[in-house]
NUNUMI-832898 format. One record per residue (C-alpha): x, y, z. Coordinates in Angstrom, 3 decimals. Example, Ala and Ser with C-alpha at 12.3 -4.5 7.8 and 13.67 -1.06 7.14 Angstrom:
! residues 2
{{12.300 -4.500 7.800}};
{{13.670 -1.060 7.140}};
//
This chain:
! residues 215
{{93.454 -12.990 -2.440}};
{{92.230 -11.956 0.967}};
{{93.926 -14.010 3.605}};
{{94.712 -17.551 4.539}};
{{93.381 -19.113 7.684}};
{{96.782 -20.484 8.647}};
{{100.382 -19.645 7.919}};
{{101.958 -22.876 6.746}};
{{105.634 -23.211 7.516}};
{{108.171 -25.452 5.867}};
{{109.114 -28.184 8.342}};
{{112.843 -28.937 7.983}};
{{113.090 -31.547 10.757}};
{{110.916 -34.690 10.513}};
{{110.759 -34.848 14.315}};
{{109.026 -31.447 14.333}};
{{105.855 -33.050 12.960}};
{{105.510 -35.097 16.158}};
{{103.241 -33.124 18.512}};
{{104.657 -34.971 21.553}};
{{108.165 -33.924 20.561}};
{{107.038 -30.322 20.092}};
{{105.281 -30.247 23.456}};
{{108.311 -31.771 25.219}};
{{110.720 -29.215 23.773}};
{{108.401 -26.214 24.032}};
{{107.993 -25.560 20.318}};
{{104.976 -24.006 18.641}};
{{102.516 -25.728 16.356}};
{{103.385 -26.471 12.763}};
{{100.952 -23.959 11.304}};
{{100.018 -20.637 12.857}};
{{96.669 -18.892 12.548}};
{{96.638 -15.828 10.347}};
{{94.196 -13.118 11.456}};
{{91.612 -12.063 8.838}};
{{91.666 -8.629 7.301}};
{{87.916 -8.138 7.394}};
{{84.941 -8.466 9.699}};
{{83.229 -11.161 7.680}};
{{83.089 -12.609 4.203}};
{{80.795 -9.879 2.867}};
{{83.486 -7.222 3.133}};
{{86.631 -6.674 1.144}};
{{89.689 -5.985 3.327}};
{{91.397 -2.638 2.885}};
{{94.252 -2.712 5.390}};
{{95.069 0.989 5.326}};
{{96.580 2.276 8.529}};
{{97.994 -1.074 9.594}};
{{101.500 -1.489 10.922}};
{{103.559 -4.637 10.584}};
{{100.627 -6.545 9.101}};
{{98.346 -5.959 12.096}};
{{94.853 -4.978 10.890}};
{{92.870 -2.288 12.694}};
{{89.495 -3.615 11.386}};
{{88.261 -0.125 10.466}};
{{88.737 -0.145 6.721}};
{{86.710 -2.937 5.204}};
{{84.492 -2.075 2.250}};
{{81.527 -3.779 0.665}};
{{81.997 -5.564 -2.654}};
{{79.110 -3.605 -4.161}};
{{81.363 -0.559 -4.653}};
{{82.421 -0.337 -8.277}};
{{86.102 0.243 -7.479}};
{{86.182 -3.250 -5.938}};
{{84.671 -4.938 -8.989}};
{{88.144 -5.744 -10.329}};
{{88.730 -8.024 -7.340}};
{{85.655 -10.170 -8.008}};
{{87.667 -12.174 -10.548}};
{{90.073 -13.444 -7.896}};
{{87.677 -13.494 -4.925}};
{{87.444 -16.962 -3.366}};
{{86.037 -16.313 0.128}};
{{82.726 -14.582 -0.561}};
{{80.329 -17.464 -1.120}};
{{77.754 -15.785 -3.441}};
{{80.576 -14.506 -5.646}};
{{82.163 -17.950 -5.826}};
{{78.835 -19.569 -6.652}};
{{78.018 -17.010 -9.341}};
{{81.422 -17.416 -10.989}};
{{81.097 -21.193 -10.900}};
{{77.622 -21.026 -12.454}};
{{78.887 -18.720 -15.210}};
{{81.784 -21.075 -15.966}};
{{79.332 -23.928 -16.284}};
{{76.923 -21.853 -18.356}};
{{79.687 -20.917 -20.797}};
{{80.805 -24.535 -21.068}};
{{77.201 -25.655 -21.515}};
{{76.554 -23.174 -24.317}};
{{79.713 -24.188 -26.186}};
{{79.248 -27.944 -25.880}};
{{75.453 -27.769 -26.156}};
{{75.623 -25.750 -29.360}};
{{78.092 -28.207 -30.855}};
{{75.728 -31.067 -29.993}};
{{72.678 -29.177 -31.268}};
{{74.098 -28.789 -34.769}};
{{74.988 -32.486 -35.176}};
{{72.304 -34.278 -33.180}};
{{69.304 -36.009 -34.803}};
{{66.386 -33.586 -34.656}};
{{62.647 -33.861 -34.984}};
{{61.662 -32.428 -38.342}};
{{58.555 -30.613 -37.111}};
{{60.410 -29.056 -34.185}};
{{63.242 -27.925 -36.469}};
{{60.758 -26.378 -38.894}};
{{59.190 -24.401 -36.049}};
{{62.628 -23.241 -34.900}};
{{63.692 -22.122 -38.369}};
{{60.368 -20.353 -38.851}};
{{60.882 -18.379 -35.642}};
{{64.460 -17.563 -36.656}};
{{63.461 -16.218 -40.059}};
{{65.199 -16.210 -43.428}};
{{66.097 -12.544 -44.059}};
{{69.892 -12.059 -44.100}};
{{71.520 -9.581 -41.704}};
{{68.446 -9.447 -39.511}};
{{69.865 -11.117 -36.406}};
{{69.119 -14.706 -37.373}};
{{72.067 -16.108 -35.381}};
{{70.984 -14.154 -32.318}};
{{67.430 -15.471 -32.588}};
{{68.741 -19.013 -33.072}};
{{70.878 -18.864 -29.934}};
{{68.100 -17.111 -28.043}};
{{65.972 -20.227 -28.531}};
{{68.688 -22.829 -27.865}};
{{71.455 -21.401 -25.665}};
{{69.478 -20.716 -22.424}};
{{68.688 -24.406 -21.970}};
{{72.313 -25.417 -22.499}};
{{73.478 -22.633 -20.181}};
{{71.148 -23.770 -17.410}};
{{72.268 -27.377 -17.779}};
{{75.950 -26.497 -17.644}};
{{75.599 -23.928 -14.866}};
{{73.513 -26.280 -12.739}};
{{76.066 -29.080 -13.112}};
{{79.039 -26.891 -12.183}};
{{77.257 -25.171 -9.302}};
{{75.809 -28.427 -7.997}};
{{79.240 -30.039 -8.011}};
{{80.729 -27.101 -6.099}};
{{77.936 -27.061 -3.509}};
{{78.219 -30.806 -2.891}};
{{81.984 -30.559 -2.427}};
{{81.605 -27.581 -0.086}};
{{79.060 -29.522 1.961}};
{{81.370 -32.533 2.178}};
{{84.564 -30.609 2.925}};
{{83.563 -27.433 4.784}};
{{84.955 -28.994 7.985}};
{{88.054 -30.251 6.292}};
{{90.094 -30.342 9.491}};
{{88.102 -33.388 10.627}};
{{87.682 -34.955 7.193}};
{{89.606 -38.205 6.849}};
{{88.396 -38.969 3.316}};
{{90.630 -38.385 0.285}};
{{89.358 -35.630 -1.958}};
{{88.905 -38.138 -4.767}};
{{86.237 -39.929 -2.708}};
{{84.306 -36.685 -2.220}};
{{84.657 -36.030 -5.937}};
{{83.185 -39.455 -6.686}};
{{80.304 -38.867 -4.245}};
{{79.503 -35.577 -5.979}};
{{79.622 -37.212 -9.402}};
{{77.363 -40.037 -8.202}};
{{74.756 -37.565 -6.928}};
{{74.874 -35.535 -10.136}};
{{74.661 -38.709 -12.220}};
{{71.638 -39.921 -10.285}};
{{69.823 -36.591 -10.664}};
{{70.657 -36.301 -14.363}};
{{69.593 -39.878 -15.077}};
{{66.373 -39.377 -13.113}};
{{65.589 -36.344 -15.249}};
{{66.299 -38.145 -18.502}};
{{64.737 -41.442 -17.437}};
{{61.486 -40.097 -15.966}};
{{62.577 -40.902 -12.416}};
{{63.128 -44.591 -13.058}};
{{65.142 -46.276 -10.259}};
{{67.001 -48.318 -12.841}};
{{67.946 -45.138 -14.718}};
{{69.192 -43.549 -11.490}};
{{71.246 -46.645 -10.666}};
{{72.714 -46.652 -14.172}};
{{73.536 -42.957 -13.866}};
{{75.335 -43.529 -10.569}};
{{77.397 -46.402 -11.979}};
{{78.248 -44.534 -15.189}};
{{79.172 -41.295 -13.379}};
{{81.186 -43.020 -10.658}};
{{83.149 -45.464 -12.791}};
{{83.509 -43.571 -16.070}};
{{82.824 -39.842 -15.880}};
{{84.171 -39.296 -12.359}};
{{87.706 -40.648 -12.892}};
{{87.943 -38.930 -16.279}};
{{86.966 -35.546 -14.834}};
{{89.307 -36.074 -11.893}};
{{92.148 -36.682 -14.338}};
{{91.236 -33.487 -16.199}};
{{91.157 -31.505 -12.949}};
{{94.530 -32.824 -11.877}};
//
């Protein structure tokens, strides 16, 4: 939406990819840097008054202005905005899948009686709202934490991508292993065997499946 760090050209000649060949013949690099249209990531670029694509750096505006709210949907450079959107995607997914699991899972009778008592029995009194008020926040936090944690781990592993020699699938598997270990530790009371099982299950089963879904 905002800018790209480099302008990537189509390379018609295979010899052009050889940096020695380019240096010998006086050619430029394959990809050229593209100047940003804002001072930093906290500002939205408004390139008014520019000529020929050259920014004058005097017309950047903060995202907190309401007229720029429409651009938050496509914003990918402002880190807090990206993290919030990723958490909300996970929270929505968690509520949908968690609610489906809640209605079919085996439940403790006493706990279900307490829940139904707090929901009430009077029709058209907001019973569904009270039901989701007691169940959805937990599912939303689970889903949002998983999505945000995955994004933060990948950003940590790939924020210097120009020196990263690992395939992205390997970083994906590392992130899934960490999430699996944390989730298994939470469900298994911190047992090392549970953490090991979570790593194996996430790396060999969940990780490749999610990678296939992403691709």
